[in-house]
N, C-alpha and C positions, 0 to 999 in steps of 0.2 A: 504494500500500500504506500509506504513512504517513497519507494523508488518511482512509483507511478506519479505521485504528487511532484516529486523533484523533476521528473521528465516534463511534466506539464508546465511547471514554473520556468524551466530552461527554454522550452519551445516558445512559450509566450514572451519571455524576455528577448529571445532572438527575433521574434516577430515585431515586437515593440522597437527594438533597435533598428530593424530594417525600415519600419515606417518613419521613425525619427530621422534616419539618414535620408530617406526619400523626401521628407518634408523640407529639409535643409537644401537639398539639391534642387528641388522644385522652386523654392523661394529664391535661390541664387539665380536660377534660369530666368524666372519672371523679372527679377530686378535687372539682370544683364540685358534682357531683351526689351526692357521698358514696357512690360505688359502689366496692366493694373490688376493687382491681386484682389482689390475690393470689387472689381467687376466680374472676374472669372473664378474667384474663390478656390484656388488650387489646393489649399490645405483641407478643404471639405472632403475632397475625394480620398485623401489619405485617411482621414478619420472614419469615413464610411467603410473603407476596406478593413480598418482595424475593428470596427464594431461588428463586422460580419465574420472576421477570422480569429478574433481573440476573445478571451473571457471578459466579462463586463468591467472588472476592476482594472485590467490591463488596458482596455480600450479607453476608459475614463482617465487613467493616469497618462496615457499617451496624448489624449486631447488637451490635458493641462500642460504637459511638458513641451509639446510642439511649439506653441507661440512663445513660450519663455526661452526655449533653446534658440529659436530663430532671432528673438530679440537680442540675446546675448552675443550671437555670432554675427548678426548683420545690422543690428540697431533698428530692425523693422519687426513688427509694426511699431510705430511711434507711440509714445505715452502722452505726448502733449503737442499741440493745444487740444487735440481730440484724443481721448484715451483709447486708441485702437487696440492696444495690447489687451486692456481689460475687456473690451468688446469681444475680441477674438477668443479669449479664454472662456468667457460666458457662452458664446455661440458654439464653440467646439465641444464644450462639455454638454450643452443641450443636444447637440448633434449626436454625440456618442450615446447619450442616454436614450434619446428618441429612437435612434436606429436600432439599438440593442433591444428595446421594447418592441418596436414594430416588426422587426425581423421574425419574431415568433408568431405573428398573426397570420391569418389566411388571406390577407389582402394581396392583390397583384403587386409584384416586385416594384414596378414603376411608381405605383401609388405610395408604397412604403417609403421609397427613396425621396420622392417629391415632398411627401408630408414631413419627413425628418428634416430635410433642408429648410423648408418653410418654417417649421417650429424653431429651428436653430436661429434663423434670421430674425424671427420675432422675439426671441429671448433677449435681444438687446434693449427691449422696452424696459427692462429692469433698470437700465442706466438712465432712461428718460425720467422714470419715477423718482430716481435718486438725484436728479438734476445734474448728472455728469455730462449728459448730452441733451440737445434740444429736440423738440418734436420735428422741426424742419430737417435737422440732420438725420434723424431716425428714418423719416419718410424717404429722403434722398438716398440714404444708405440701402434701403430696401429696393427702391426702383433701379438704382444703378447695377444691382446684382442680378437682375432678371436673366441676363445671358449666362451668368455663372450657375444660377439655379438650374436652368434648362440643360446646360452643358454637363454639369455634374450628375444630374439625374440620368441623362442618356449614357454617359461614359460609365458610370457605376452600374447601370442596368446591363450593359453589354459585357463588362468585365465580370460581374458577378454571375451572369448567365453562363458565360464561358467557363468560369471556375466550377460551377455546379455541374455542367455537362462533362467536364474533365473528371471530376470526382465520381460521377455516375459511371463513366466508361472504365475507370480504373478499379471500381468496386467489384 
């Protein structure tokens, strides 16, 4: 039993390390190519993969560490004048939790993914109510991310469908 638990912890840690590394590489690529992360939401895809492939506690830990690690390595997302780091931590945690919960439902995969991403984007409303961001920023924040919401839904749908098919074929 202890060996099985240890194997699980090791495999989950390796998965988390891979996702953290991918998030840093993706962040650097987006900044190098001058592509707006707030429009395309590249870290969302990483968290969705984590929520579908890791235990909930590892998925949530990864969602917290990703923006903090990226901030330490690249200075992005900024903490002022708009607290994007705080917004991203809240949104990625909400994404990990919503995806973990919804993946267990009988809903169509595309609906699960779209719902998780929309829930995550709306979680930033917590910062509006605490006066850290304005309503106008919140609305603009939502509207500018529509391409990323759609892109992440489609990309995650195709990747997760492919992984499911691969798993079924190898079973």
